[in-house]
C-alpha positions in Angstrom: -40.0 41.3 -29.6 -41.0 40.9 -33.3 -39.8 44.4 -34.0 -36.2 43.3 -33.2 -36.2 40.7 -35.9 -34.9 42.0 -39.2 -34.2 40.6 -42.6 -31.0 38.8 -41.6 -33.1 36.8 -39.1 -35.7 36.1 -41.9 -32.8 34.8 -44.0 -31.4 32.7 -41.2 -34.9 31.2 -40.5 -35.2 30.3 -44.1 -31.8 28.6 -44.1 -32.6 26.7 -40.9 -35.9 25.4 -42.3 -34.1 24.4 -45.5 -31.4 22.6 -43.6 -34.0 20.9 -41.4 -36.1 19.5 -44.3 -33.4 16.8 -45.0 -33.3 15.8 -41.4 -37.1 15.7 -41.2 -37.3 13.7 -44.4 -34.9 11.1 -42.9 -37.0 10.9 -39.7 -40.2 10.4 -41.7 -38.7 7.7 -43.9 -37.2 5.9 -41.0 -40.2 6.1 -38.7 -43.1 6.0 -41.1 -43.4 2.3 -40.8 -43.1 2.4 -37.0 -46.5 2.5 -35.3 -46.4 3.9 -31.8 -48.1 0.8 -30.4 -46.2 -1.8 -32.3 -44.3 -3.1 -29.4 -45.3 -6.8 -29.8 -42.4 -7.9 -32.0 -41.3 -11.5 -31.7 -38.2 -12.2 -29.7 -36.4 -13.3 -32.8 -37.2 -9.9 -34.5 -35.8 -8.0 -31.5 -32.7 -10.0 -30.8 -31.5 -11.3 -34.2 -33.0 -14.8 -33.9 -32.1 -15.5 -30.2 -35.4 -16.6 -28.7 -34.3 -15.6 -25.2 -32.8 -12.2 -26.1 -29.3 -11.1 -26.7 -26.5 -12.3 -24.5 -28.4 -13.7 -21.5 -26.5 -13.7 -18.2 -26.4 -16.8 -16.0 -29.6 -17.9 -14.4 -28.2 -17.3 -10.9 -27.2 -13.8 -11.8 -30.5 -13.2 -13.5 -32.4 -14.3 -10.5 -30.4 -11.9 -8.3 -31.0 -9.1 -10.7 -34.8 -9.8 -10.6 -34.8 -9.1 -6.9 -32.8 -5.9 -7.1 -34.6 -2.9 -5.5 -32.1 -0.4 -6.9 -29.5 -0.4 -9.7 -26.8 -0.8 -7.0 -28.1 -4.2 -6.2 -27.9 -5.5 -9.8 -24.8 -7.8 -10.1 -22.1 -7.2 -12.6 -23.5 -9.8 -14.9 -26.8 -8.0 -15.0 -25.1 -4.7 -15.8 -23.3 -6.4 -18.7 -26.6 -7.7 -20.0 -28.1 -4.2 -19.6 -25.3 -2.6 -21.6 -25.6 -5.1 -24.4 -29.3 -4.4 -24.6 -28.7 -0.7 -24.6 -26.5 -1.2 -27.7 -29.2 -3.2 -29.4 -32.0 -0.7 -28.5 -30.0 2.2 -30.0 -30.4 0.5 -33.3 -33.9 -0.7 -32.9 -35.2 2.7 -31.6 -33.4 4.5 -34.4 -31.8 6.8 -31.7 -29.5 8.5 -34.2 -32.4 9.4 -36.5 -34.7 10.4 -33.6 -31.9 12.6 -32.2 -31.6 14.3 -35.6 -35.3 15.3 -35.4 -34.8 16.5 -31.9 -31.8 18.6 -33.0 -33.8 20.2 -35.8 -36.7 21.3 -33.6 -34.2 22.4 -30.9 -32.5 24.6 -33.5 -35.9 26.2 -34.4 -36.7 26.6 -30.7 -33.3 28.0 -29.7 -33.8 31.6 -30.8 -37.2 32.0 -29.2 -35.7 30.4 -26.1 -32.9 33.0 -26.1 -35.5 35.8 -26.4 -37.5 34.4 -23.5 -34.4 33.9 -21.4 -33.1 37.5 -21.9 -36.6 38.9 -21.4 -37.2 37.0 -18.1 -33.7 37.9 -16.9 -34.4 41.5 -17.8 -37.4 41.7 -15.5 -35.1 41.4 -12.4 -31.7 42.5 -13.6 -29.8 44.1 -16.5 -30.3 41.8 -19.5 -26.8 42.8 -20.8 -25.3 40.7 -18.0 -26.5 37.5 -19.7 -24.1 38.2 -22.6 -21.3 38.6 -20.1 -22.2 35.4 -18.3 -22.1 33.5 -21.6 -18.3 33.4 -21.5 -18.7 30.5 -19.0 -20.0 28.3 -21.9 -16.9 28.6 -24.0 -15.2 25.3 -24.2 -18.5 23.4 -23.9 -20.3 25.0 -26.9 -18.3 25.0 -30.2 -16.9 28.5 -30.9 -18.9 29.0 -34.1 -22.1 28.0 -32.4 -21.2 30.1 -29.4 -20.8 33.2 -31.5 -24.2 32.7 -33.1 -25.8 32.4 -29.7 -23.9 35.4 -28.3 -24.9 37.5 -31.4 -28.6 36.7 -30.8 -28.3 37.4 -27.1 -26.7 40.8 -27.9 -29.5 41.7 -30.3 -32.2 40.9 -27.8 -30.5 42.5 -24.8 -29.7 45.7 -26.7 -33.2 46.0 -28.0 -34.6 47.2 -24.7 -38.3 46.9 -23.9 -37.8 44.4 -21.0 -39.9 46.4 -18.5 -42.7 44.4 -16.9 -46.0 45.0 -18.6 -48.7 43.2 -20.7 -46.8 43.6 -23.9 -43.6 42.1 -22.4 -45.6 39.3 -20.7 -47.3 38.5 -24.1 -43.9 38.5 -25.9 -42.5 36.1 -23.2 -45.4 33.8 -23.5 -45.2 33.7 -27.3 -41.4 33.0 -27.0 -42.0 30.2 -24.5 -44.7 28.6 -26.7 -42.3 28.6 -29.7 -39.4 27.3 -27.6 -41.5 24.5 -26.1 -41.6 22.8 -29.5 -38.1 21.5 -28.8 -39.3 20.1 -25.4 -42.4 18.4 -27.0 -40.2 16.7 -29.6 -37.9 15.4 -26.8 -41.0 14.1 -24.9 -41.9 12.2 -28.0 -38.4 10.8 -28.4 -38.4 9.7 -24.7 -41.7 7.9 -25.3 -40.0 5.9 -28.1 -37.1 5.0 -25.9 -39.3 4.0 -22.9 -41.6 2.2 -25.3 -44.7 4.2 -24.2 -47.6 5.7 -26.1 -48.5 9.4 -25.5 -51.8 9.4 -23.5 -51.6 12.9 -22.0 -54.3 15.2 -23.3 -53.6 18.2 -25.4 -53.8 20.7 -22.5 -51.7 18.6 -20.1 -49.1 17.8 -22.7 -48.6 21.4 -23.7 -48.8 22.7 -20.1 -46.1 20.2 -19.1 -43.9 21.2 -22.1 -44.3 24.9 -21.2 -43.4 24.3 -17.5 -40.3 22.3 -18.6 -39.3 25.1 -21.0 -39.7 27.7 -18.3 -37.7 25.5 -15.9 -35.0 25.0 -18.4 -34.7 28.8 -19.0 -34.5 29.4 -15.2 -32.0 26.6 -15.0 -29.8 28.2 -17.7 -29.9 31.6 -16.0 -29.0 29.9 -12.7 -26.3 27.9 -14.4 -24.7 30.9 -16.0 -24.8 32.6 -12.6 -23.1 29.6 -10.9 -20.5 29.5 -13.6 -19.6 33.1 -12.9 -19.9 32.9 -9.1 -17.9 29.7 -8.5 -14.7 31.0 -10.1 -15.1 34.4 -8.3 -15.4 32.6 -4.9 -12.6 30.2 -5.5 -10.4 33.1 -6.7 -10.6 34.6 -3.2 -9.2 31.4 -1.6 -5.4 31.2 -1.4 -4.9 27.9 -3.3 -1.4 28.7 -4.6 -0.4 27.1 -8.0 -3.5 24.9 -8.0 -5.8 27.9 -8.0 -6.5 27.9 -11.8 -7.2 24.1 -11.8 -9.5 24.5 -8.8 -11.4 27.3 -10.5 -11.8 25.2 -13.7 -12.8 22.0 -11.9 -15.2 23.9 -9.6 -17.0 25.4 -12.6 -17.3 22.1 -14.4 -18.5 20.4 -11.3 -21.2 23.1 -10.8 -22.3 22.7 -14.4 -22.3 18.9 -14.0 -24.6 19.0 -10.9 -27.1 21.3 -12.8 -27.1 19.0 -15.9 -27.7 15.9 -13.7 -30.6 17.6 -12.0 -32.1 18.7 -15.3 -31.8 15.3 -16.9 -33.3 13.6 -13.8 -36.4 15.8 -14.1 -36.6 15.1 -17.8 -36.4 11.4 -17.4 -38.9 11.3 -14.5 -41.6 13.5 -16.0 -40.9 13.6 -19.7 -42.2 10.2 -20.8 -46.0 9.5 -20.7 -45.9 6.9 -17.9 -46.0 6.6 -14.2 -42.9 8.4 -12.9 -39.9 6.2 -12.0 -38.3 6.6 -8.6 -35.2 8.7 -8.4 -32.9 5.8 -7.8 -33.9 4.2 -11.1 -33.2 7.3 -13.2 -30.0 8.4 -11.4 -27.6 6.1 -13.4 -28.8 7.4 -16.8 -28.8 11.0 -15.5 -25.2 10.9 -14.2 -23.9 8.9 -17.2 -25.6 11.2 -19.7 -24.4 14.4 -17.9 -20.7 13.2 -17.8 -20.8 12.0 -21.4 -22.5 15.2 -22.6 -19.7 17.4 -21.0 -17.0 15.1 -22.5 -18.6 14.9 -25.9 -19.3 18.6 -26.0 -15.7 19.5 -25.1 -14.4 17.0 -27.6 -16.6 18.2 -30.4 -15.7 21.8 -29.6 -12.0 20.9 -29.8 -12.5 19.0 -33.1 -14.6 21.8 -34.7 -12.0 24.4 -33.7 -8.9 22.5 -34.8 -9.7 19.9 -37.4 -13.1 20.4 -39.0 -13.6 22.5 -42.2 -17.3 23.3 -41.9 -16.9 26.9 -43.1 -14.9 25.8 -46.2 -17.5 23.2 -47.0 -20.7 25.0 -46.1 -19.7 28.6 -46.5 -22.0 31.0 -44.6 -23.9 28.1 -43.2 -20.8 26.6 -41.4 -21.8 28.0 -38.0 -25.4 26.7 -38.4 -24.1 23.2 -39.3 -21.8 23.2 -36.3 -24.6 24.3 -34.0 -26.9 21.6 -35.5 -24.2 18.9 -35.0 -23.7 19.9 -31.4 -27.5 19.8 -30.8 -27.6 16.3 -32.4 -24.8 15.1 -30.1 -26.6 16.5 -27.1 -29.9 14.9 -28.1 -28.2 11.6 -28.8 -26.6 11.6 -25.3 -29.9 12.5 -23.6 -31.6 9.6 -25.3 -28.7 7.3 -24.5 -29.2 8.0 -20.8 -32.9 7.2 -21.2 -32.1 3.9 -22.9 -29.9 3.0 -19.9 -32.6 3.8 -17.4 -35.2 1.9 -19.4 -33.1 -1.3 -19.6 -32.2 -1.1 -15.9 -35.9 -1.1 -15.1 -36.4 -4.2 -17.3 -33.6 -6.0 -15.4 -35.7 -6.2 -12.2 -39.1 -7.5 -11.3 -39.5 -5.0 -8.4 -41.7 -2.0 -8.8 -39.5 0.9 -10.1 -42.3 3.5 -10.0 -43.1 5.9 -7.2 -45.7 5.2 -4.5 -46.6 1.9 -2.9 -45.3 -1.2 -4.7 -47.8 -2.6 -7.2 -47.9 -6.0 -8.9 -46.7 -6.3 -12.5 -49.3 -5.1 -15.0 -50.6 -2.4 -12.7 -47.6 -0.1 -12.4 -48.4 2.2 -15.4 -45.1 1.9 -17.1 -43.8 -0.5 -19.8 -40.4 -1.0 -18.1 -41.9 -1.4 -14.7 -44.6 -3.9 -15.8 -42.2 -6.2 -17.6 -38.7 -7.7 -17.5 -36.4 -8.2 -20.4 -37.6 -11.8 -20.6 -41.3 -10.8 -20.8 -41.1 -7.5 -22.8 -42.5 -9.0 -26.0 -45.5 -10.6 -24.4 
């Protein structure tokens, strides 16, 4: 695979690293004083002087929320309190800055991920089809970013050498290892959101990241296939004047289902903690998936019609747009995790998998505490 990387790619890599230095500097400055285990702040520090936390709901509502065995059983007052705490935690956890770090590492991991995706696809089918299937992402990914991705896919797909063999297998493994850097950064960000410390060993941590990277690549391939297949199937159904709308809605719904499934897996197995049960990660997964599609479409429209990135940044305009889109995506993913985390803190029931355990023995910060006892 290295033979396919020419001097333009070297220049692009240098530009990307130069761009990322500013983002990394902000991350270091913002998080340098934040020790991973410094979770024992006083209630006044966390909630602006309110000794009982921000905007407590009525005692009756709180008691009902404490008995909730699923998010659906949390009363409206409890949900309101959860949303207020999510707003506060976005600031406390520096979600905007952490998302910037995730976006930078995702940018560095993107091109190795494209190489791995095309190579894996080429083992079972014509890799050139990946480029054709990318058309389904238009409207979700900003046009300038889409062109960069399509150009890289075209270079890899037209390079040949995707036949199964030791050389191809080694190239795929190296690409997966490089691409997993983005996943590992996201794991660290999820630990911050869920208020956990990383206690997985080196081998387990990296193996988990590699598995997630491979699963993400397979999911992208499957997603591109679904985006192509769904319109083709719906196009054969006589839907009359509503046919075009049905095709568009069907494609977006298929993408939505895949995004929800991917986020649910990330929220369950990404943080270093006992896995939460599916019902306690579903709200954040669904909310983040919907918000991501809306935010991506809105940013794509803005970048195409109102922004002037190319005039401001010149040749780096496309890179800036791609980096901004990755930042928005990372921010939304972490926002969904914040929602799940605060929902767990709203109940005293065991939110982890397996047999219910008493508080303090559940292996997760959010499951072992409530919002009233989180600082103890």
